[in-house]
C-alpha positions as semicolon CSV with decimal commas, in nm:
position;residue;x (nm);y (nm);z (nm)
1;M;-1,027;-3,336;-2,103
2;N;-0,725;-3,288;-2,331
3;R;-0,417;-3,117;-2,196
4;K;-0,330;-2,783;-2,353
5;R;-0,015;-2,572;-2,347
6;V;-0,055;-2,283;-2,105
7;Y;0,309;-2,194;-2,030
8;D;0,552;-2,108;-2,307
9;L;0,916;-2,219;-2,306
10;P;1,064;-1,885;-2,189
11;T;0,840;-1,891;-1,880
12;R;0,946;-2,245;-1,795
13;V;1,315;-2,175;-1,858
14;F;1,294;-1,878;-1,622
15;H;1,117;-2,087;-1,358
16;W;1,390;-2,350;-1,337
17;I;1,692;-2,120;-1,369
18;F;1,542;-1,887;-1,109
19;A;1,480;-2,178;-0,872
20;G;1,825;-2,324;-0,932
21;C;2,001;-1,993;-0,869
22;F;1,817;-1,934;-0,543
23;L;1,876;-2,285;-0,412
24;T;2,245;-2,261;-0,506
25;A;2,286;-1,924;-0,336
26;F;2,090;-2,034;-0,028
27;T;2,285;-2,359;0,008
28;I;2,622;-2,186;-0,022
29;A;2,518;-1,916;0,225
30;N;2,431;-2,180;0,484
31;T;2,719;-2,422;0,430
32;V;3,024;-2,214;0,335
33;D;3,223;-1,979;0,559
34;D;3,155;-1,623;0,445
35;D;3,523;-1,536;0,490
36;G;3,630;-1,790;0,227
37;S;3,654;-1,740;-0,148
38;G;3,391;-2,010;-0,205
39;F;3,127;-1,790;-0,045
40;S;3,154;-1,551;-0,339
41;Y;2,980;-1,810;-0,557
42;H;2,673;-1,737;-0,346
43;M;2,690;-1,380;-0,477
44;I;2,744;-1,491;-0,837
45;A;2,437;-1,717;-0,820
46;G;2,242;-1,422;-0,680
47;M;2,354;-1,198;-0,964
48;V;2,239;-1,450;-1,225
49;M;1,908;-1,481;-1,039
50;V;1,854;-1,104;-1,054
51;F;1,936;-1,111;-1,426
52;T;1,662;-1,369;-1,484
53;V;1,412;-1,163;-1,284
54;M;1,484;-0,855;-1,491
55;W;1,422;-1,058;-1,804
56;R;1,101;-1,208;-1,655
57;I;0,965;-0,860;-1,588
58;V;1,000;-0,784;-1,958
59;W;0,839;-1,115;-2,054
60;G;0,560;-1,043;-1,807
61;V;0,465;-0,751;-2,033
62;I;0,526;-0,888;-2,382
63;G;0,501;-1,266;-2,335
64;S;0,217;-1,506;-2,411
65;S;-0,115;-1,471;-2,233
66;H;-0,049;-1,672;-1,917
67;A;0,304;-1,535;-1,883
68;R;0,180;-1,177;-1,858
69;F;0,133;-1,015;-1,520
70;T;-0,212;-0,899;-1,630
71;D;-0,316;-1,266;-1,626
72;F;-0,210;-1,311;-1,262
73;S;-0,487;-1,329;-1,001
74;L;-0,368;-1,080;-0,739
75;R;-0,689;-0,961;-0,574
76;P;-0,678;-1,048;-0,202
77;A;-1,042;-1,162;-0,210
78;E;-0,961;-1,414;-0,483
79;L;-0,670;-1,549;-0,281
80;A;-0,886;-1,583;0,031
81;N;-1,161;-1,764;-0,161
82;Y;-0,909;-1,989;-0,335
83;L;-0,748;-2,097;-0,006
84;K;-1,088;-2,148;0,163
85;N;-1,221;-2,354;-0,126
86;A;-0,900;-2,557;-0,146
87;L;-0,949;-2,663;0,215
88;I;-1,313;-2,765;0,175
89;G;-1,255;-2,939;-0,158
90;T;-1,440;-2,716;-0,406
91;T;-1,139;-2,575;-0,588
92;R;-1,187;-2,383;-0,911
93;F;-0,937;-2,473;-1,182
94;W;-0,729;-2,199;-1,338
95;S;-0,575;-2,220;-1,684
96;G;-0,272;-2,013;-1,585
97;H;-0,147;-1,909;-1,243
98;N;-0,406;-1,956;-0,970
99;P;-0,427;-1,687;-0,696
100;A;-0,182;-1,871;-0,467
101;S;0,082;-1,925;-0,736
102;S;0,028;-1,570;-0,864
103;W;0,108;-1,423;-0,524
104;A;0,396;-1,666;-0,473
105;A;0,553;-1,573;-0,808
106;I;0,528;-1,197;-0,748
107;I;0,654;-1,220;-0,388
108;M;0,949;-1,441;-0,485
109;M;1,052;-1,203;-0,763
110;L;1,028;-0,903;-0,529
111;L;1,228;-1,088;-0,264
112;A;1,490;-1,178;-0,526
113;L;1,527;-0,812;-0,621
114;G;1,549;-0,718;-0,253
115;L;1,818;-0,981;-0,202
116;G;2,008;-0,847;-0,501
117;I;1,993;-0,486;-0,380
118;T;2,088;-0,562;-0,020
119;G;2,355;-0,807;-0,133
120;Y;2,514;-0,545;-0,358
121;L;2,509;-0,284;-0,082
122;M;2,668;-0,533;0,159
123;I;2,976;-0,556;-0,064
124;S;2,990;-0,199;-0,193
125;S;2,869;0,037;0,077
126;P;2,933;0,120;0,446
127;L;2,558;0,059;0,491
128;G;2,610;-0,307;0,407
129;E;2,674;-0,428;0,760
130;S;2,346;-0,281;0,882
131;L;2,161;-0,460;0,599
132;E;2,293;-0,806;0,682
133;D;1,992;-0,891;0,899
134;V;1,754;-0,757;0,634
135;H;1,923;-0,975;0,372
136;E;1,886;-1,281;0,593
137;V;1,518;-1,209;0,661
138;L;1,453;-1,179;0,288
139;A;1,630;-1,510;0,221
140;N;1,439;-1,691;0,496
141;S;1,110;-1,541;0,374
142;F;1,193;-1,667;0,026
143;I;1,248;-2,023;0,143
144;V;0,918;-2,014;0,338
145;I;0,731;-1,908;0,023
146;V;0,905;-2,185;-0,172
147;L;0,799;-2,447;0,083
148;L;0,440;-2,320;0,085
149;H;0,437;-2,325;-0,294
150;I;0,561;-2,684;-0,305
151;A;0,307;-2,784;-0,039
152;G;0,028;-2,634;-0,250
153;I;0,142;-2,827;-0,557
154;I;0,153;-3,153;-0,360
155;M;-0,193;-3,089;-0,209
156;H;-0,345;-3,018;-0,551
157;T;-0,179;-3,324;-0,705
158;V;-0,301;-3,560;-0,432
159;K;-0,652;-3,417;-0,405
160;H;-0,731;-3,390;-0,776
161;K;-0,503;-3,663;-0,914
162;D;-0,367;-3,385;-1,132
163;P;0,016;-3,356;-1,145
164;I;0,006;-2,980;-1,185
165;G;0,383;-2,956;-1,138
166;R;0,426;-3,104;-1,486
167;S;0,298;-2,778;-1,633
168;M;0,636;-2,618;-1,560
169;V;0,810;-2,907;-1,736
170;D;0,611;-2,958;-2,055
171;G;0,395;-2,644;-2,034
172;H;0,064;-2,831;-2,050
173;K;-0,235;-2,848;-1,814
174;K;-0,567;-3,025;-1,815
175;H;-0,890;-2,861;-1,692
176;V;-0,841;-2,590;-1,954
177;P;-1,169;-2,475;-2,118
178;D;-1,234;-2,618;-2,464
179;S;-1,279;-2,267;-2,597
180;E;-0,925;-2,169;-2,497
181;L;-0,645;-2,226;-2,747
182;S;-0,296;-2,349;-2,655
183;V;-0,045;-2,065;-2,623
184;S;0,246;-2,037;-2,863
185;A;0,553;-2,234;-2,756
186;H;0,794;-1,944;-2,826
187;T;1,070;-2,201;-2,859
188;A;1,324;-1,963;-3,011
189;S;1,273;-1,707;-2,733
190;G;1,306;-1,981;-2,472
191;L;1,635;-2,100;-2,618
192;V;1,763;-1,740;-2,629
193;V;1,679;-1,696;-2,260
194;L;1,849;-2,025;-2,175
195;V;2,165;-1,937;-2,368
196;L;2,177;-1,583;-2,226
197;S;2,132;-1,702;-1,868
198;I;2,399;-1,969;-1,902
199;G;2,622;-1,719;-2,081
200;V;2,590;-1,464;-1,802
201;G;2,674;-1,729;-1,544
202;V;2,976;-1,853;-1,742
203;Y;3,094;-1,494;-1,793
204;F;3,081;-1,424;-1,420
205;L;3,256;-1,749;-1,331
206;S;3,532;-1,702;-1,589
207;N;3,598;-1,347;-1,470
208;Y;3,600;-1,428;-1,099
209;N;3,937;-1,440;-0,924
210;P;3,903;-1,659;-0,612
211;D;4,241;-1,545;-0,476
212;S;4,143;-1,179;-0,459
213;R;3,767;-1,247;-0,449
214;T;3,716;-0,996;-0,730
215;L;3,487;-1,007;-1,031
216;S;3,582;-0,816;-1,345
217;I;3,278;-0,691;-1,536
218;V;3,319;-0,487;-1,854
219;G;3,640;-0,320;-1,738
220;S;3,529;-0,259;-1,378
221;T;3,615;-0,466;-1,071
222;L;3,369;-0,573;-0,803
223;Q;3,490;-0,704;-0,470
224;L;3,280;-1,010;-0,379
225;A;3,333;-0,978;-0,006
226;E;3,178;-0,772;0,270
227;F;3,257;-0,403;0,238
228;E;3,554;-0,276;0,433
229;D;3,635;0,095;0,452
230;D;4,015;0,081;0,451
231;N;4,050;0,458;0,453
232;Y;3,838;0,480;0,762
233;E;4,043;0,211;0,936
234;Y;4,374;0,368;0,834
235;G;4,254;0,702;0,962
236;H;4,179;0,545;1,296
237;D;4,522;0,386;1,307
238;D;4,696;0,715;1,227
239;N;4,501;0,901;1,492
240;Y;4,576;0,631;1,741
241;K;4,947;0,656;1,667
242;E;4,939;1,034;1,692
243;D;4,774;1,009;2,032
244;D;5,046;0,770;2,146
245;D;5,317;1,011;2,036
């Protein structure tokens, strides 16, 4: 059976930038002291990741057929049947995202948004400290989904002698019905997404001051460190001194 294109270039560009941003952020978070300026690159990677998710949501509405969320198989019964059949060796082939990869994609995007929201609150709000554990749980849940996703790809590849992972490299799959046409490559849109994502990352990096751990964005300044309420602390100090007097 001939291989046909099922994933356009924008979808594949998102996939790899999204994965790269998460792995970068996760690695920095687990290897760099959070009191050092280098830890702020964890936050920058997270910001780029959220940018790509916001774009992917748009493409999930207007993109090619298998990029659209309406093409995802998200019914719990389909997921249960897919996993059961995968174990007993009677797997149905899916042109686009199968039920497992559909759920993995949606969950990872939701976790990424949750990480972005909690991460922002951790550096901008007094509520941030209470959200630190939530942020960590989201990150660990993300890496679990990633590992399960990779395990599923390996299992499919070994069982069916079908390197399904290549579909996110060249966009093509086999086991696609003869009646189904290849999707449009959308090369121009893919290159725009690539340039925009790289541009956003370069913009953040060039406007980050590691000495002050601040990021200047369109005239505003964001402190890329855990939130500290200086006024609250100064108030405590003043009261303490007044009590001493």
